[in-house]
C-alpha positions as CSV (number, residue, x, y, z in Angstrom):
1,M,0.0,0.0,0.0
2,S,1.6,3.2,-1.2
3,E,-1.1,5.7,-0.2
4,T,-4.1,6.1,2.1
5,K,-7.5,5.0,0.8
6,A,-9.7,8.1,1.3
7,L,-7.4,11.1,0.7
8,G,-4.6,9.4,-1.4
9,L,-1.9,10.6,1.0
10,P,1.5,9.1,0.1
11,L,2.9,6.8,2.7
12,L,6.5,6.5,3.8
13,Q,8.3,3.4,2.7
14,P,11.0,1.4,4.5
15,S,14.5,2.8,4.0
16,Q,13.1,5.6,1.9
17,A,15.4,8.5,1.2
18,Q,14.3,12.1,1.4
19,K,11.3,11.3,3.6
20,H,10.5,15.0,4.0
21,V,9.5,15.1,0.3
22,T,6.8,12.5,0.8
23,V,5.7,14.1,4.1
24,N,5.4,17.5,2.6
25,E,3.4,16.2,-0.4
26,A,1.0,14.5,2.1
27,L,0.7,17.8,4.0
28,V,-0.1,19.7,0.9
29,R,-2.8,17.2,-0.1
30,L,-4.2,17.2,3.4
31,D,-4.3,21.0,3.6
32,G,-6.2,21.1,0.3
33,L,-8.7,18.3,1.0
34,A,-9.6,19.1,4.6
35,Q,-12.6,21.5,4.7
36,I,-12.4,21.7,0.9
37,S,-12.8,25.2,-0.7
38,L,-12.6,25.1,-4.5
39,Q,-11.7,28.3,-6.2
40,S,-13.7,27.1,-9.2
41,R,-15.2,24.0,-10.7
42,S,-15.6,25.4,-14.2
43,I,-12.2,26.7,-15.3
44,A,-10.8,24.3,-17.9
45,N,-7.3,25.8,-18.2
46,P,-5.0,26.1,-15.2
47,P,-4.8,29.8,-14.0
48,V,-1.6,31.7,-14.6
49,S,-1.7,33.2,-11.1
50,F,-2.3,31.0,-8.1
51,V,-1.1,30.5,-4.5
52,D,0.2,27.2,-3.2
53,G,-2.8,25.4,-1.6
54,D,-5.4,26.8,-4.0
55,C,-7.7,23.9,-5.0
56,F,-9.8,23.6,-8.2
57,G,-12.3,21.1,-9.4
58,V,-11.1,20.0,-12.9
59,P,-14.0,20.0,-15.4
60,A,-14.4,17.8,-18.5
61,G,-12.2,18.8,-21.4
62,A,-9.4,20.4,-19.2
63,T,-6.3,21.5,-21.1
64,G,-2.7,22.4,-20.3
65,G,-1.3,21.2,-17.1
66,W,-4.7,19.7,-16.2
67,A,-5.1,17.6,-19.4
68,G,-6.2,14.1,-18.7
69,Q,-7.2,15.0,-15.1
70,D,-11.0,15.5,-15.7
71,G,-13.0,15.1,-12.5
72,K,-10.1,15.3,-10.2
73,L,-9.1,18.0,-7.7
74,A,-6.0,20.1,-8.7
75,I,-4.1,21.4,-5.7
76,A,-1.4,24.1,-6.3
77,S,2.0,23.0,-4.9
78,N,5.5,24.4,-5.5
79,G,4.5,26.2,-8.7
80,G,2.8,23.1,-10.1
81,W,-0.1,20.8,-9.4
82,V,-0.9,17.7,-7.5
83,F,-4.1,15.8,-8.2
84,A,-6.5,14.0,-5.9
85,T,-9.6,11.9,-6.7
86,P,-12.8,13.1,-4.9
87,Q,-14.9,10.5,-3.2
88,A,-18.7,10.3,-3.2
89,G,-20.3,12.4,-0.5
90,W,-17.4,14.9,-0.2
91,S,-18.6,18.5,0.3
92,A,-16.9,21.6,-0.9
93,W,-17.4,25.4,-1.0
94,I,-17.3,26.8,-4.5
95,T,-15.7,30.2,-4.0
96,D,-16.5,31.8,-7.4
97,E,-20.1,30.8,-7.2
98,H,-20.7,31.2,-3.5
99,V,-22.4,27.8,-3.2
100,R,-21.8,24.5,-1.4
101,A,-21.6,21.4,-3.6
102,T,-21.6,17.7,-2.9
103,Y,-19.7,15.2,-5.0
104,V,-22.3,12.7,-6.3
105,Q,-22.0,10.3,-9.3
106,G,-18.9,11.9,-10.6
107,D,-20.1,15.5,-10.5
108,W,-20.2,18.4,-8.0
109,R,-23.9,19.2,-7.4
110,S,-24.9,22.4,-5.7
111,G,-28.0,23.0,-3.7
112,M,-28.6,19.3,-3.0
113,I,-30.6,18.6,0.1
114,A,-31.6,15.0,-0.4
115,G,-30.6,12.3,-2.9
116,A,-31.2,8.6,-3.9
117,P,-29.1,5.9,-5.4
118,S,-30.8,6.3,-8.7
119,G,-29.5,9.9,-9.1
120,A,-32.9,11.4,-8.1
121,A,-32.3,14.5,-6.0
122,S,-34.0,17.5,-4.3
123,L,-32.2,20.8,-4.7
124,F,-32.7,24.3,-3.4
125,E,-31.0,27.1,-5.4
126,T,-30.7,30.8,-5.3
127,I,-30.4,32.4,-8.7
128,E,-29.1,36.0,-8.7
129,A,-29.0,38.8,-11.2
130,D,-28.4,42.6,-11.3
131,H,-30.5,44.8,-13.5
132,S,-30.0,48.4,-14.6
133,L,-33.3,50.0,-15.4
134,T,-33.9,51.5,-18.8
135,E,-36.2,54.4,-19.6
136,G,-39.8,53.5,-19.9
137,G,-42.2,51.0,-18.4
138,S,-42.2,47.3,-17.6
139,Q,-39.0,45.3,-18.4
140,L,-37.5,41.9,-17.8
141,V,-34.7,41.9,-15.3
142,G,-32.5,39.0,-16.7
143,L,-33.6,36.6,-14.0
144,D,-35.0,33.4,-15.4
145,I,-36.9,30.7,-13.4
146,P,-36.1,27.3,-14.8
147,A,-38.7,24.9,-16.1
148,T,-40.0,22.1,-13.8
149,S,-39.1,24.0,-10.6
150,M,-41.0,25.6,-7.7
151,I,-40.4,29.2,-6.7
152,F,-40.7,30.2,-3.0
153,A,-39.7,33.8,-3.3
154,C,-38.0,36.5,-5.4
155,S,-36.2,39.0,-3.3
156,A,-34.8,42.3,-4.5
157,R,-32.8,45.3,-3.3
158,V,-32.5,48.8,-4.8
159,V,-28.7,49.2,-5.3
160,E,-28.9,52.6,-7.0
161,E,-31.9,54.9,-6.5
162,I,-34.7,54.4,-9.0
163,T,-35.4,57.6,-10.8
164,G,-38.2,58.8,-13.1
165,T,-41.9,59.6,-12.6
166,A,-42.8,56.3,-10.9
167,T,-44.0,56.5,-7.3
168,S,-43.1,52.9,-6.6
169,W,-42.6,49.6,-8.4
170,T,-44.0,46.1,-8.7
171,L,-42.1,42.8,-9.1
172,D,-43.8,39.8,-10.8
173,L,-43.5,37.0,-13.3
174,D,-43.6,38.1,-17.0
175,D,-47.0,36.6,-17.5
176,G,-48.5,38.3,-14.4
177,T,-49.5,35.0,-12.7
178,V,-47.4,35.6,-9.6
179,T,-46.7,38.9,-7.9
180,F,-43.7,39.1,-5.4
181,G,-44.3,42.7,-4.3
182,T,-46.0,45.9,-5.1
183,G,-45.6,49.5,-3.9
184,M,-41.9,49.0,-3.3
185,G,-39.7,52.0,-2.4
186,L,-37.4,53.9,-4.8
187,A,-34.5,54.9,-2.5
188,A,-31.2,53.0,-2.5
189,G,-31.5,50.3,0.1
190,S,-35.2,49.7,-0.4
191,Y,-36.1,46.1,-0.7
192,C,-38.7,43.5,-1.6
193,T,-38.7,40.2,0.3
194,G,-41.0,38.6,-2.3
195,L,-42.0,35.7,-0.1
196,L,-45.0,33.8,-1.5
197,S,-47.8,32.6,0.7
198,Q,-47.8,29.4,-1.3
199,P,-44.8,28.1,-3.4
200,T,-45.7,28.1,-7.1
201,A,-44.8,25.3,-9.6
202,I,-43.2,26.5,-12.8
203,Y,-43.7,23.9,-15.6
204,A,-42.4,26.1,-18.4
205,G,-39.5,28.5,-17.8
206,K,-40.5,32.1,-16.9
207,S,-38.8,35.4,-16.4
208,V,-39.1,38.0,-13.7
209,R,-40.4,41.5,-14.6
210,I,-40.3,44.9,-12.9
211,S,-43.0,47.5,-13.6
212,P,-43.3,51.2,-12.5
213,D,-46.3,52.3,-10.5
214,G,-47.9,55.6,-11.5
215,G,-45.3,56.7,-14.0
216,E,-42.2,55.5,-15.8
217,F,-38.5,54.6,-15.0
218,S,-35.6,56.7,-16.1
219,G,-32.8,54.9,-14.3
220,G,-31.6,53.0,-11.2
221,R,-30.2,49.5,-10.5
222,L,-31.5,46.5,-8.6
223,R,-30.1,43.2,-7.3
224,L,-32.5,40.3,-7.4
225,A,-32.5,36.7,-6.3
226,A,-35.0,33.9,-7.1
227,H,-35.3,31.2,-4.4
228,V,-36.1,28.0,-6.2
229,Y,-36.7,24.3,-5.4
230,R,-35.7,22.0,-8.3
231,I,-35.6,18.2,-8.8
232,D,-33.3,15.8,-10.7
233,L,-34.9,12.8,-12.1
234,P,-33.7,9.2,-11.5
235,V,-31.6,7.7,-14.2
């Protein structure tokens, strides 16, 4: 046995020279794999700038120094990379997405709250978007609710004051079937919790819309988040 089963840490061998090299490699792996924080799981080419200890999830089709390491974890060490194979059930924080993901069936799956051996899963996700208001009336905010999901809320905050002749604003789905808030404030810092009294099933994808009350928009910026439950089917 040359390495440990779970983390793949190299083991010292009898009469081995330069034991410190093996020990240091094991420490680098342990530092990267304990309380895993992945800088990204979507970058296919190794970054030019990194710090020893930075850890990445290598996606399919990786190139350069990560070629042939699809699905593994790349840990920066001494200006290069060491690789480790993630095990089912490992959990990691994905830094560039601000989400926690679980390694299941060869993939990092975010938002997973329950799963089954067949691959069926329940997921809860927060989908975020910023929107700069354009002159005029109702407009889509670039926040899409995926098909076959269930929406619990759509929250929003005014990042830059909303200007124009409107006295307030309304947030709803583009078909008007669900309203998240109406009579919302215009000043920076104003917000809409958008919590629905009953979650709403979305069978075909829909978009979120903002509309002015009592006038029109001329400017402003909002940050919005859809709070969504989604399922993965069994395979």
